DSSP file (Angstrom, degrees, kcal/mol; ACC not computed):
  #  RESIDUE AA STRUCTURE BP1 BP2  ACC     N-H-->O    O-->H-N    N-H-->O    O-->H-N    TCO  KAPPA ALPHA  PHI   PSI    X-CA   Y-CA   Z-CA
    1    1 A M              0   0    0      0, 0.0     2,-0.3     0, 0.0   127,-0.0   0.000 360.0 360.0 360.0 151.3    0.0    0.0    0.0
    2    2 A S        -     0   0    0      2,-0.1   136,-0.1     1,-0.1     0, 0.0  -0.676 360.0-145.1 -95.0 143.7    1.1    3.5   -0.7
    3    3 A S        +     0   0    0     -2,-0.3     2,-0.2     2,-0.1    -1,-0.1   0.360  57.0 133.9 -86.2  12.1    1.3    6.2    2.1
    4    4 A K        +     0   0    0      1,-0.0     2,-0.3     2,-0.0    -2,-0.1  -0.426  30.0 165.1 -58.7 123.9    0.2    8.7   -0.5
    5    5 A I        -     0   0    0      2,-0.2     2,-0.4    -2,-0.2    -2,-0.1  -0.931  39.9-107.3-137.1 161.5   -2.5   10.8    1.2
    6    6 A H  S    S+     0   0    0     -2,-0.3     2,-0.1     2,-0.1    -2,-0.0  -0.759  85.7  14.2 -91.0 140.7   -4.2   14.1    0.5
    7    7 A G  S    S-     0   0    0     -2,-0.4     2,-0.3     4,-0.1    -2,-0.2  -0.327  91.5 -78.5  87.0-177.8   -3.1   16.9    2.8
    8    8 A T     >  -     0   0    0     -2,-0.1     4,-1.9     1,-0.1     3,-0.2  -0.729  34.6-105.7-119.1 165.2   -0.3   17.1    5.1
    9    9 A M  H  > S+     0   0    0     -2,-0.3     4,-2.9     1,-0.2     5,-0.3   0.910 123.3  59.4 -60.0 -36.9    0.4   15.6    8.5
   10   10 A S  H  > S+     0   0    0      1,-0.2     4,-3.3     2,-0.2     5,-0.3   0.914 102.4  53.2 -52.7 -42.4   -0.1   19.2    9.8
   11   11 A D  H  > S+     0   0    0      1,-0.2     4,-2.9     2,-0.2     5,-0.2   0.954 110.3  46.4 -57.3 -48.9   -3.6   19.0    8.3
   12   12 A F  H  X S+     0   0    0     -4,-1.9     4,-3.2     1,-0.2     5,-0.2   0.931 115.1  45.1 -59.3 -48.9   -4.3   15.9   10.2
   13   13 A S  H  X S+     0   0    0     -4,-2.9     4,-3.2   104,-0.3     5,-0.2   0.912 113.7  49.3 -67.1 -39.1   -3.0   17.1   13.4
   14   14 A Q  H  X S+     0   0    0     -4,-3.3     4,-2.2    -5,-0.3     5,-0.2   0.937 114.3  45.5 -61.3 -43.7   -4.7   20.5   13.1
   15   15 A T  H  X S+     0   0    0     -4,-2.9     4,-2.9    -5,-0.3     5,-0.3   0.956 115.2  47.8 -66.5 -46.8   -8.1   18.9   12.3
   16   16 A Y  H  X S+     0   0    0     -4,-3.2     4,-3.3    -5,-0.2     5,-0.4   0.952 112.6  48.4 -59.1 -48.0   -7.6   16.3   15.2
   17   17 A E  H  X S+     0   0    0     -4,-3.2     4,-1.9    -5,-0.2    -1,-0.2   0.887 114.4  46.2 -63.6 -35.7   -6.7   19.0   17.7
   18   18 A L  H  X S+     0   0    0     -4,-2.2     4,-2.3    -5,-0.2    -1,-0.2   0.976 118.4  40.2 -69.9 -53.3   -9.7   21.2   16.7
   19   19 A A  H  X S+     0   0    0     -4,-2.9     4,-1.9    -5,-0.2    -2,-0.2   0.899 116.9  50.2 -65.8 -38.8  -12.2   18.4   16.7
   20   20 A R  H  X S+     0   0    0     -4,-3.3     4,-3.0    -5,-0.3    -1,-0.2   0.882 110.7  49.1 -66.1 -41.4  -10.7   16.8   19.9
   21   21 A K  H  X S+     0   0    0     -4,-1.9     4,-3.6    -5,-0.4     5,-0.3   0.924 109.9  51.4 -67.6 -40.1  -10.8   20.1   21.8
   22   22 A R  H  X S+     0   0    0     -4,-2.3     4,-2.3     2,-0.2    -2,-0.2   0.952 113.4  44.8 -66.8 -44.7  -14.4   20.7   20.8
   23   23 A F  H  X S+     0   0    0     -4,-1.9     4,-1.8     2,-0.2    -2,-0.2   0.952 116.0  46.4 -61.8 -50.1  -15.4   17.3   22.1
   24   24 A D  H  X S+     0   0    0     -4,-3.0     4,-1.0     1,-0.2    -2,-0.2   0.922 112.7  50.0 -57.6 -43.9  -13.4   17.7   25.2
   25   25 A D  H  X S+     0   0    0     -4,-3.6     4,-0.5     1,-0.2     3,-0.5   0.891 107.7  55.3 -63.2 -36.9  -14.8   21.2   25.8
   26   26 A C  H  < S+     0   0    0     -4,-2.3     3,-0.3    -5,-0.3    -1,-0.2   0.906 117.8  32.2 -62.7 -40.6  -18.3   19.9   25.3
   27   27 A V  H >< S+     0   0    0     -4,-1.8     3,-0.9     1,-0.2    -1,-0.2   0.373  92.8  95.1-100.6   5.8  -18.1   17.2   28.0
   28   28 A A  H 3< S+     0   0    0     -4,-1.0    -1,-0.2    -3,-0.5    -2,-0.1   0.869  91.0  39.6 -56.7 -43.0  -15.7   19.0   30.4
   29   29 A E  T 3< S+     0   0    0     -4,-0.5    -1,-0.2    -3,-0.3    -2,-0.1   0.358  88.3 121.1 -96.1   8.0  -18.4   20.4   32.6
   30   30 A F    <   -     0   0    0     -3,-0.9     2,-0.1     4,-0.1    -3,-0.0  -0.451  55.6-137.9 -72.4 143.1  -20.6   17.2   32.6
   31   31 A S     >  -     0   0    0     -2,-0.1     4,-2.6     1,-0.1     5,-0.2  -0.390  31.5 -98.3 -82.5 174.0  -21.4   15.7   35.9
   32   32 A T  H  > S+     0   0    0      2,-0.2     4,-1.3     1,-0.2    15,-0.1   0.907 125.8  52.2 -63.3 -38.8  -21.3   12.0   36.4
   33   33 A P  H  4 S+     0   0    0      0, 0.0     3,-0.2     0, 0.0    -1,-0.2   0.909 111.3  49.8 -63.0 -37.7  -25.2   11.8   36.0
   34   34 A Q  H >4 S+     0   0    0      1,-0.2     3,-1.1     2,-0.2    12,-0.4   0.889 107.8  51.7 -63.7 -39.4  -24.8   13.7   32.8
   35   35 A L  H 3< S+     0   0    0     -4,-2.6    12,-3.0     1,-0.2    13,-0.5   0.753 114.1  44.8 -66.0 -23.8  -22.1   11.4   31.5
   36   36 A N  T 3< S+     0   0    0     -4,-1.3     2,-0.3    -3,-0.2    -1,-0.2   0.299  81.0 123.5-102.3   8.3  -24.3    8.4   32.2
   37   37 A Y    <   -     0   0    0     -3,-1.1     2,-0.6    -4,-0.2     9,-0.6  -0.593  49.9-152.3 -76.1 133.2  -27.6    9.9   30.8
   38   38 A R        -     0   0    0     -2,-0.3     7,-0.1     1,-0.1     6,-0.1  -0.925   8.3-158.3-111.0 110.8  -28.9    7.5   28.1
   39   39 A L  S    S-     0   0    0     -2,-0.6    -1,-0.1     5,-0.4     6,-0.1   0.871  71.1 -31.4 -56.0 -41.4  -31.0    9.1   25.4
   40   40 A G  S >  S-     0   0    0      4,-0.1     3,-1.0     3,-0.0    -1,-0.1  -0.967  85.5 -54.6-166.8 174.1  -32.7    5.9   24.5
   41   41 A P  T 3  S+     0   0    0      0, 0.0     3,-0.1     0, 0.0    -2,-0.0  -0.320 118.6  17.3 -61.8 146.8  -32.3    2.1   24.3
   42   42 A D  T 3  S+     0   0    0      1,-0.2     2,-0.3    -4,-0.0    -4,-0.0   0.803 101.2 118.3  61.4  30.7  -29.2    0.9   22.2
   43   43 A T    <   -     0   0    0     -3,-1.0    -1,-0.2     0, 0.0     2,-0.2  -0.930  65.7-117.6-119.6 148.5  -27.6    4.3   22.4
   44   44 A L        -     0   0    0     -2,-0.3    -5,-0.4    -3,-0.1     2,-0.2  -0.579  22.7-129.5 -79.3 146.0  -24.3    5.3   24.0
   45   45 A T     >  -     0   0    0     -2,-0.2     4,-2.6    -7,-0.1    -7,-0.1  -0.486  30.7-107.0 -77.8 165.3  -24.1    7.7   26.9
   46   46 A V  H  > S+     0   0    0     -9,-0.6     4,-2.6   -12,-0.4     5,-0.2   0.890 122.5  55.2 -59.1 -40.2  -21.7   10.6   26.5
   47   47 A G  H  > S+     0   0    0    -12,-3.0     4,-2.1     1,-0.2    -1,-0.2   0.935 108.6  45.6 -56.5 -48.8  -19.5    8.9   29.1
   48   48 A E  H  > S+     0   0    0    -13,-0.5     4,-3.2     1,-0.2    -1,-0.2   0.909 110.1  55.1 -64.2 -41.7  -19.4    5.8   27.0
   49   49 A M  H  X S+     0   0    0     -4,-2.6     4,-3.4     1,-0.2    -2,-0.2   0.936 109.3  48.4 -51.8 -50.7  -18.7    7.8   23.9
   50   50 A A  H  X S+     0   0    0     -4,-2.6     4,-2.0     2,-0.2    -1,-0.2   0.867 112.3  46.7 -61.4 -40.4  -15.7    9.4   25.6
   51   51 A L  H  X S+     0   0    0     -4,-2.1     4,-2.7     2,-0.2    -1,-0.2   0.904 113.5  49.7 -69.0 -43.0  -14.4    6.1   26.8
   52   52 A H  H  X S+     0   0    0     -4,-3.2     4,-2.7     2,-0.2     5,-0.3   0.965 111.0  50.0 -60.6 -51.6  -14.9    4.6   23.2
   53   53 A L  H  X S+     0   0    0     -4,-3.4     4,-1.7     1,-0.2    -1,-0.2   0.906 114.1  44.5 -47.3 -50.1  -13.1    7.6   21.6
   54   54 A S  H  X S+     0   0    0     -4,-2.0     4,-2.5     2,-0.2    -1,-0.2   0.831 110.7  54.8 -63.7 -38.5  -10.3    7.1   23.9
   55   55 A G  H  X S+     0   0    0     -4,-2.7     4,-3.0     2,-0.2     5,-0.2   0.899 106.9  49.9 -67.1 -42.7  -10.3    3.4   23.4
   56   56 A V  H  X S+     0   0    0     -4,-2.7     4,-3.1     2,-0.2     5,-0.3   0.939 112.0  48.8 -58.1 -46.8  -10.0    3.7   19.6
   57   57 A E  H  X S+     0   0    0     -4,-1.7     4,-2.2    -5,-0.3     5,-0.2   0.934 115.1  42.9 -64.0 -46.5   -7.1    6.1   20.0
   58   58 A I  H  X S+     0   0    0     -4,-2.5     4,-2.2     2,-0.2    -1,-0.2   0.924 116.7  47.4 -58.4 -48.0   -5.3    3.9   22.4
   59   59 A W  H  X S+     0   0    0     -4,-3.0     4,-1.8     2,-0.2    -2,-0.2   0.910 114.1  46.1 -67.4 -43.2   -6.0    0.7   20.4
   60   60 A F  H  X S+     0   0    0     -4,-3.1     4,-3.0    -5,-0.2     5,-0.2   0.955 114.4  47.0 -63.9 -48.8   -5.0    2.2   17.1
   61   61 A V  H  X S+     0   0    0     -4,-2.2     4,-1.9    -5,-0.3     6,-0.3   0.854 110.0  52.3 -64.7 -34.0   -1.8    3.8   18.4
   62   62 A S  H  X>S+     0   0    0     -4,-2.2     5,-2.3    -5,-0.2     4,-0.6   0.899 112.9  46.0 -65.4 -37.9   -0.8    0.6   20.2
   63   63 A Q  H ><5S+     0   0    0     -4,-1.8     3,-0.6     3,-0.2    -2,-0.2   0.923 111.9  51.7 -69.3 -44.2   -1.2   -1.3   16.9
   64   64 A L  H 3<5S+     0   0    0     -4,-3.0    -1,-0.2     1,-0.2    -2,-0.2   0.827 119.6  34.4 -64.5 -31.4    0.7    1.3   14.9
   65   65 A L  H 3<5S-     0   0    0     -4,-1.9    -1,-0.2    -5,-0.2    -2,-0.2   0.426 105.6-121.7-104.4   2.9    3.7    1.2   17.3
   66   66 A G  T <<5 +     0   0    0     -4,-0.6     2,-0.4    -3,-0.6    -3,-0.2   0.870  58.1 160.8  62.3  32.9    3.5   -2.5   18.1
   67   67 A R      < -     0   0    0     -5,-2.3    -1,-0.2    -6,-0.3     2,-0.2  -0.771  38.2-131.0 -95.8 131.4    3.1   -1.5   21.8
   68   68 A E        -     0   0    0     -2,-0.4     2,-0.4    -3,-0.1    -1,-0.0  -0.516  24.4-132.0 -73.3 146.7    1.7   -3.8   24.4
   69   69 A L        -     0   0    0     -2,-0.2    -1,-0.0     1,-0.1   -10,-0.0  -0.799   7.8-127.5-103.0 141.8   -1.0   -2.4   26.7
   70   70 A G     >  -     0   0    0     -2,-0.4     4,-2.4     1,-0.1     5,-0.2  -0.160  41.3 -93.0 -70.7 178.1   -1.3   -2.5   30.4
   71   71 A A  H  > S+     0   0    0      2,-0.2     4,-1.7     1,-0.2     5,-0.1   0.885 125.5  45.5 -63.2 -42.2   -4.5   -3.8   32.0
   72   72 A E  H  > S+     0   0    0      2,-0.2     4,-1.9     1,-0.2    -1,-0.2   0.926 115.3  46.5 -67.8 -45.7   -6.1   -0.3   32.3
   73   73 A E  H  > S+     0   0    0      1,-0.2     4,-3.0     2,-0.2    -2,-0.2   0.865 110.7  53.9 -67.1 -36.2   -5.2    0.7   28.8
   74   74 A Q  H  X S+     0   0    0     -4,-2.4     4,-1.7     2,-0.2    -1,-0.2   0.903 107.5  50.2 -68.9 -37.1   -6.5   -2.7   27.5
   75   75 A Q  H  X S+     0   0    0     -4,-1.7     4,-0.6     2,-0.2    -1,-0.2   0.869 113.1  46.2 -66.8 -36.1   -9.9   -2.2   29.2
   76   76 A L  H >< S+     0   0    0     -4,-1.9     3,-1.2     1,-0.2     4,-0.3   0.921 110.5  52.6 -70.5 -41.7  -10.0    1.2   27.6
   77   77 A A  H >< S+     0   0    0     -4,-3.0     3,-1.3     1,-0.3     4,-0.3   0.798 102.4  60.2 -61.4 -30.3   -8.9   -0.2   24.1
   78   78 A S  H >X S+     0   0    0     -4,-1.7     4,-2.6     1,-0.2     3,-1.5   0.791  90.8  68.2 -70.5 -23.4  -11.7   -2.8   24.4
   79   79 A A  T << S+     0   0    0     -3,-1.2    -1,-0.2    -4,-0.6    -2,-0.2   0.599  82.4  79.4 -73.7  -7.2  -14.3    0.2   24.6
   80   80 A A  T <4 S-     0   0    0     -3,-1.3    -1,-0.3    -4,-0.3    -2,-0.2   0.850 120.7  -2.5 -61.1 -34.4  -13.3    0.7   20.9
   81   81 A T  T X>>S+     0   0    0     -3,-1.5     3,-2.3    -4,-0.3     4,-2.2   0.691 103.9 101.9-131.3 -43.6  -15.5   -2.1   19.8
   82   82 A E  T 3<5S-     0   0    0     -4,-2.6     5,-0.1     1,-0.3    -1,-0.0  -0.289 104.8  -4.5 -64.6 121.7  -17.2   -3.8   22.8
   83   83 A G  T 345S+     0   0    0      7,-0.2    -1,-0.3    -2,-0.1     7,-0.2   0.479 131.4  68.2  79.0  -1.6  -20.8   -2.7   23.3
   84   84 A V  T <45S+     0   0    0     -3,-2.3    -2,-0.2     5,-0.1    -3,-0.1   0.781 114.5  12.8-115.2 -53.4  -20.4   -0.2   20.4
   85   85 A V  T  <5S+     0   0    0     -4,-2.2     2,-0.2    47,-0.1    -3,-0.1   0.263 131.7  37.9-107.9   7.3  -19.9   -2.1   17.1
   86   86 A N  S   <S-     0   0    0     -5,-0.7     0, 0.0     2,-0.2     0, 0.0  -0.861  87.7-103.7-145.3 176.8  -21.0   -5.5   18.6
   87   87 A D  S    S+     0   0    0     -2,-0.2     3,-0.1    -5,-0.1    -5,-0.1   0.300  79.0 113.7 -94.7  12.8  -23.5   -6.9   21.0
   88   88 A H  S    S-     0   0    0     -7,-0.1    -2,-0.2     1,-0.1     2,-0.1  -0.287  79.2 -89.8 -68.8 160.8  -21.1   -7.6   23.8
   89   89 A P        -     0   0    0      0, 0.0    -5,-0.1     0, 0.0    -1,-0.1  -0.493  46.3 -99.6 -73.8 149.3  -21.5   -5.5   27.0
   90   90 A F        -     0   0    0     -7,-0.2    -7,-0.2     1,-0.1   -11,-0.1  -0.464  33.9-122.1 -64.1 139.0  -19.6   -2.3   27.2
   91   91 A P  S    S+     0   0    0      0, 0.0     2,-0.4     0, 0.0    -1,-0.1   0.505  92.9  60.2 -70.6  -1.3  -16.5   -2.9   29.3
   92   92 A F  S    S-     0   0    0    -16,-0.1    -2,-0.1   -13,-0.0     2,-0.0  -0.993  77.3-137.9-123.9 134.0  -17.3   -0.2   31.9
   93   93 A S     >  -     0   0    0     -2,-0.4     4,-1.1     1,-0.1     3,-0.2  -0.294  31.4-106.3 -75.0 166.4  -20.4   -0.3   34.1
   94   94 A E  T  4 S+     0   0    0      1,-0.2     3,-0.4     2,-0.2    -1,-0.1   0.881 122.1  58.1 -57.2 -39.9  -22.4    2.9   34.8
   95   95 A A  T  4 S+     0   0    0      1,-0.2    -1,-0.2     3,-0.0   -59,-0.0   0.781 106.4  49.3 -61.4 -30.6  -21.0    3.0   38.3
   96   96 A E  T  4 S+     0   0    0     -3,-0.2     2,-1.2     1,-0.1    -1,-0.2   0.740  88.0  91.2 -80.9 -22.3  -17.4    3.0   36.8
   97   97 A I     <  +     0   0    0     -4,-1.1     2,-0.3    -3,-0.4   -50,-0.1  -0.625  58.8 151.2 -83.1 101.5  -18.1    5.9   34.4
   98   98 A T     >  -     0   0    0     -2,-1.2     4,-2.7   -51,-0.1     5,-0.2  -0.805  61.4-103.9-126.6 162.5  -17.2    8.9   36.5
   99   99 A V  H  > S+     0   0    0     -2,-0.3     4,-2.8     2,-0.2     5,-0.2   0.912 122.5  49.5 -51.1 -46.6  -15.9   12.4   35.7
  100  100 A D  H  > S+     0   0    0      1,-0.2     4,-2.8     2,-0.2     5,-0.3   0.954 109.7  49.6 -59.3 -52.3  -12.4   11.3   36.8
  101  101 A L  H  > S+     0   0    0      1,-0.2     4,-2.8     2,-0.2     5,-0.2   0.930 113.4  47.3 -57.8 -49.1  -12.4    8.2   34.7
  102  102 A V  H  X S+     0   0    0     -4,-2.7     4,-3.1     1,-0.2     5,-0.3   0.958 112.4  49.2 -58.0 -50.8  -13.5   10.2   31.5
  103  103 A R  H  X S+     0   0    0     -4,-2.8     4,-2.4    -5,-0.2    -1,-0.2   0.926 113.8  45.2 -55.5 -46.7  -10.9   12.9   32.1
  104  104 A T  H  X S+     0   0    0     -4,-2.8     4,-2.4    -5,-0.2    -1,-0.2   0.935 113.6  49.4 -63.8 -46.9   -8.1   10.4   32.6
  105  105 A A  H  X S+     0   0    0     -4,-2.8     4,-2.8    -5,-0.3     5,-0.2   0.934 111.9  47.2 -59.6 -47.8   -9.1    8.3   29.6
  106  106 A L  H  X S+     0   0    0     -4,-3.1     4,-2.7    -5,-0.2     5,-0.2   0.918 113.0  50.1 -62.9 -40.4   -9.4   11.3   27.2
  107  107 A A  H  X S+     0   0    0     -4,-2.4     4,-2.5    -5,-0.3    -1,-0.2   0.909 111.3  47.6 -60.7 -41.1   -6.1   12.6   28.4
  108  108 A K  H  X S+     0   0    0     -4,-2.4     4,-2.6     2,-0.2    -2,-0.2   0.931 113.4  48.0 -65.9 -48.2   -4.4    9.2   27.9
  109  109 A G  H  X S+     0   0    0     -4,-2.8     4,-2.4     1,-0.2     5,-0.2   0.969 112.8  48.2 -58.3 -54.0   -6.0    8.8   24.3
  110  110 A R  H  X S+     0   0    0     -4,-2.7     4,-3.1     1,-0.2     5,-0.2   0.918 109.7  53.5 -55.0 -45.7   -4.9   12.4   23.3
  111  111 A E  H  X S+     0   0    0     -4,-2.5     4,-1.2    -5,-0.2    -1,-0.2   0.941 110.8  46.6 -55.0 -47.1   -1.3   11.8   24.7
  112  112 A M  H >X S+     0   0    0     -4,-2.6     3,-0.6     1,-0.2     4,-0.5   0.938 113.7  47.0 -67.9 -44.2   -1.0    8.6   22.6
  113  113 A V  H >X S+     0   0    0     -4,-2.4     4,-2.5     1,-0.2     3,-1.8   0.926 109.3  53.5 -56.8 -46.5   -2.3   10.2   19.4
  114  114 A M  H 3X S+     0   0    0     -4,-3.1     4,-0.6     1,-0.3    -1,-0.2   0.753  96.7  68.8 -64.1 -21.3   -0.2   13.3   19.8
  115  115 A S  H << S+     0   0    0     -4,-1.2    -1,-0.3    -3,-0.6    -2,-0.2   0.763 119.5  17.2 -67.9 -23.1    2.9   11.0   20.0
  116  116 A I  H << S+     0   0    0     -3,-1.8    -2,-0.2    -4,-0.5     3,-0.2   0.687 109.0  72.0-121.8 -22.3    2.5   10.1   16.4
  117  117 A I  H  < S+     0   0    0     -4,-2.5  -104,-0.3     1,-0.2    -3,-0.1   0.739  93.4  56.7 -73.6 -23.6    0.2   12.5   14.5
  118  118 A L  S  < S+     0   0    0     -4,-0.6    -1,-0.2     1,-0.2  -105,-0.1   0.913 130.7   3.2 -75.5 -38.3    2.6   15.5   14.3
  119  119 A S  S    S-     0   0    0     -3,-0.2    -1,-0.2    -4,-0.1    -2,-0.2  -0.526  76.9-176.1-148.9  71.0    5.4   13.5   12.6
  120  120 A P        -     0   0    0      0, 0.0     2,-0.1     0, 0.0  -111,-0.1  -0.442  24.5-123.3 -75.5 148.0    4.5   10.0   11.7
  121  121 A T     >  -     0   0    0     -2,-0.1     4,-2.9     1,-0.1     5,-0.2  -0.378  24.9-109.5 -79.2 163.0    7.2    7.8   10.2
  122  122 A E  H  > S+     0   0    0      2,-0.2     4,-1.9     1,-0.2     5,-0.1   0.842 120.8  57.7 -61.3 -32.3    6.8    6.1    6.9
  123  123 A E  H  > S+     0   0    0      2,-0.2     4,-1.2     1,-0.2    -1,-0.2   0.937 107.9  45.0 -58.7 -48.8    6.6    2.8    8.9
  124  124 A V  H  4 S+     0   0    0      1,-0.2    15,-0.5     2,-0.2     3,-0.4   0.910 112.7  51.3 -66.6 -43.8    3.7    4.1   10.9
  125  125 A L  H  < S+     0   0    0     -4,-2.9    15,-2.0     1,-0.2    14,-0.3   0.841 118.0  38.2 -63.3 -27.4    1.9    5.5    7.8
  126  126 A N  H  < S+     0   0    0     -4,-1.9    -1,-0.2    13,-0.2    -2,-0.2   0.556  87.6 112.9 -99.7  -7.7    2.2    2.2    5.9
  127  127 A R     <  -     0   0    0     -4,-1.2    12,-1.0    -3,-0.4     2,-0.4  -0.378  63.9-132.5 -68.6 143.5    1.6   -0.3    8.8
  128  128 A E  E     +A  138   0A   0     10,-0.2     2,-0.3    11,-0.1    10,-0.2  -0.804  31.6 172.6 -96.9 137.0   -1.7   -2.2    8.5
  129  129 A I  E     -A  137   0A   0      8,-2.9     8,-2.8    -2,-0.4     2,-0.5  -0.934  36.7-101.3-138.6 162.7   -4.0   -2.4   11.5
  130  130 A K  E     -A  136   0A   0     -2,-0.3     6,-0.2     6,-0.2   -67,-0.1  -0.728  38.4-137.9 -86.5 128.1   -7.4   -3.6   12.2
  131  131 A S    >   -     0   0    0      4,-3.0     3,-1.2    -2,-0.5    -1,-0.0  -0.360  23.4-108.6 -82.4 167.6  -10.0   -0.8   12.4
  132  132 A A  T 3  S+     0   0    0      1,-0.3    -1,-0.1    -2,-0.1   -47,-0.1   0.840 122.5  49.9 -61.9 -30.5  -12.7   -0.6   15.0
  133  133 A L  T 3  S-     0   0    0      2,-0.1    -1,-0.3     1,-0.0   -52,-0.0   0.571 123.3-105.7 -88.6  -4.5  -15.3   -1.5   12.3
  134  134 A G  S <  S+     0   0    0     -3,-1.2    -2,-0.1     1,-0.4    -1,-0.0  -0.079  79.1 117.1 114.2 -35.5  -13.2   -4.5   11.2
  135  135 A P        -     0   0    0      0, 0.0    -4,-3.0     0, 0.0     2,-0.5  -0.258  69.1-110.5 -65.5 155.0  -11.6   -3.6    7.9
  136  136 A V  E     +A  130   0A   0     -6,-0.2     2,-0.3    -8,-0.1    -6,-0.2  -0.738  43.8 178.1 -85.5 132.5   -7.8   -3.5    7.7
  137  137 A I  E     -A  129   0A   0     -8,-2.8    -8,-2.9    -2,-0.5     2,-0.2  -0.828  25.4-113.0-125.8 167.2   -6.6    0.1    7.2
  138  138 A T  E  >  -A  128   0A   0     -2,-0.3     4,-2.1   -10,-0.2     3,-0.5  -0.528  36.0-102.5 -94.6 169.6   -3.1    1.8    7.0
  139  139 A G  H  > S+     0   0    0    -12,-1.0     4,-2.3   -15,-0.5   -14,-0.2   0.872 125.2  57.9 -56.9 -39.6   -1.6    4.2    9.5
  140  140 A A  H  > S+     0   0    0    -15,-2.0     4,-1.5     1,-0.2    -1,-0.3   0.858 105.6  49.0 -58.1 -36.9   -2.5    6.9    7.1
  141  141 A G  H  > S+     0   0    0     -3,-0.5     4,-1.6   -16,-0.3    -1,-0.2   0.848 107.3  56.2 -68.1 -36.3   -6.1    5.8    7.3
  142  142 A A  H  X S+     0   0    0     -4,-2.1     4,-2.6     1,-0.2    -2,-0.2   0.895 106.0  51.0 -64.9 -38.0   -5.8    5.7   11.1
  143  143 A L  H  X S+     0   0    0     -4,-2.3     4,-1.8     1,-0.2    -1,-0.2   0.912 108.4  50.9 -64.7 -40.1   -4.7    9.4   11.1
  144  144 A A  H  X S+     0   0    0     -4,-1.5     4,-1.8     1,-0.2    -1,-0.2   0.870 111.5  48.2 -62.9 -35.7   -7.7   10.4    8.9
  145  145 A R  H  X S+     0   0    0     -4,-1.6     4,-3.1     2,-0.2    -2,-0.2   0.867 107.7  55.2 -75.9 -37.9  -10.0    8.6   11.4
  146  146 A F  H  < S+     0   0    0     -4,-2.6    -1,-0.2     1,-0.2    -2,-0.2   0.912 109.1  49.4 -53.9 -42.0   -8.2   10.3   14.4
  147  147 A A  H  < S+     0   0    0     -4,-1.8     4,-0.4     1,-0.2    -2,-0.2   0.905 121.2  32.6 -68.2 -45.1   -9.1   13.6   12.7
  148  148 A F  H >X S+     0   0    0     -4,-1.8     4,-1.8     1,-0.1     3,-0.9   0.879 100.9  73.9 -78.7 -42.4  -12.8   12.7   12.1
  149  149 A H  H 3X S+     0   0    0     -4,-3.1     4,-2.0     1,-0.3     5,-0.2   0.833  95.0  48.7 -57.1 -44.6  -13.8   10.6   15.0
  150  150 A P  H 3> S+     0   0    0      0, 0.0     4,-2.2     0, 0.0    -1,-0.3   0.863 110.3  52.7 -66.5 -30.9  -14.0   13.3   17.8
  151  151 A A  H <> S+     0   0    0     -3,-0.9     4,-2.1    -4,-0.4    -2,-0.2   0.944 107.7  52.8 -69.9 -42.7  -16.1   15.6   15.6
  152  152 A Y  H  X S+     0   0    0     -4,-1.8     4,-1.2     1,-0.2    -1,-0.2   0.930 115.2  39.5 -55.7 -47.5  -18.6   12.7   14.9
  153  153 A H  H  X S+     0   0    0     -4,-2.0     4,-2.6     2,-0.2    -1,-0.2   0.772 108.5  62.9 -76.6 -26.8  -19.0   12.1   18.6
  154  154 A H  H  X S+     0   0    0     -4,-2.2     4,-2.7    -5,-0.2    -2,-0.2   0.924 103.2  50.3 -59.5 -43.5  -19.0   15.8   19.4
  155  155 A G  H  X S+     0   0    0     -4,-2.1     4,-2.2     1,-0.2    -1,-0.2   0.917 111.3  47.6 -62.8 -42.8  -22.2   16.2   17.3
  156  156 A Q  H  X S+     0   0    0     -4,-1.2     4,-2.3     2,-0.2    -2,-0.2   0.925 111.9  49.9 -67.4 -43.5  -23.9   13.3   19.2
  157  157 A A  H  X S+     0   0    0     -4,-2.6     4,-3.2     1,-0.2     5,-0.2   0.943 109.5  52.4 -61.2 -45.1  -22.8   14.7   22.7
  158  158 A Y  H  X S+     0   0    0     -4,-2.7     4,-1.4     1,-0.2    -1,-0.2   0.934 110.3  47.0 -58.6 -49.9  -24.2   18.1   21.7
  159  159 A L  H  < S+     0   0    0     -4,-2.2     3,-0.4     1,-0.2    -1,-0.2   0.929 114.0  47.5 -53.8 -47.2  -27.6   16.6   20.7
  160  160 A I  H >< S+     0   0    0     -4,-2.3     3,-1.7     1,-0.2    -2,-0.2   0.931 109.7  53.5 -61.4 -47.8  -27.8   14.6   23.9
  161  161 A Q  H 3< S+     0   0    0     -4,-3.2    -1,-0.2     1,-0.3    -2,-0.2   0.788 114.7  41.4 -62.4 -26.4  -26.8   17.7   26.0
  162  162 A H  T 3< S+     0   0    0     -4,-1.4    -1,-0.3    -3,-0.4    -2,-0.2   0.251  93.3 113.7-103.8  11.9  -29.7   19.7   24.4
  163  163 A S  S X  S-     0   0    0     -3,-1.7     3,-1.4    -4,-0.1     2,-0.3  -0.444  79.3 -94.4 -80.9 157.0  -32.3   16.9   24.5
  164  164 A T  T 3  S+     0   0    0      1,-0.2    -1,-0.1    -2,-0.1    -2,-0.1  -0.538 112.7  27.0 -63.1 133.1  -35.4   16.9   26.6
  165  165 A G  T 3  S+     0   0    0      1,-0.3    -1,-0.2    -2,-0.3     3,-0.1   0.301  78.8 143.3  91.5  -7.2  -34.7   15.1   29.8
  166  166 A F    <   -     0   0    0     -3,-1.4    -1,-0.3    -6,-0.1  -132,-0.1  -0.468  61.6-105.1 -62.9 133.0  -31.0   15.7   30.0
  167  167 A P        -     0   0    0      0, 0.0    -1,-0.1     0, 0.0  -130,-0.1  -0.353  17.6-140.4 -67.3 142.4  -30.1   16.2   33.6
  168  168 A K              0   0    0      1,-0.1    -2,-0.1    -3,-0.1  -134,-0.0   0.779 360.0 360.0 -73.0 -27.9  -29.4   19.9   34.5
  169  169 A S              0   0    0   -139,-0.0  -135,-0.2  -138,-0.0    -1,-0.1   0.369 360.0 360.0-146.0 360.0  -26.5   18.8   36.8
């Protein structure tokens, strides 16, 4: 596969940083009950979205760098797919999804992405990994997904935040 991509790494990092900041800012003031508010059956809560977003980041970067994950990172990485793109239970219970967990997870995911997105090597760009939806993608494809993914969930979080029934605190 070719690492030819449209745009520059700076474009990916700028888009990622903008989209990720907007997601982070949206959920920064959420309380634990707000993070766990479920709009309807078979939907993610904003807390689950945040853990899923971080999980994808951690899982993708670990694959791109060939890095083993510790137990906590592995649980977060499992949120990339479990209970999101399959029928398995989400790897965190409602009681576990707290403001502190979400902040810690988002910081860890961001840290891992920033370690590669500013100046990825050709090896990282060309490495093939399994995506959260199943297909094999390149590192360049992972960078594109890093840039898009927070914006996708930011829109969902915004709609949930402004829905009827959303807890005021």
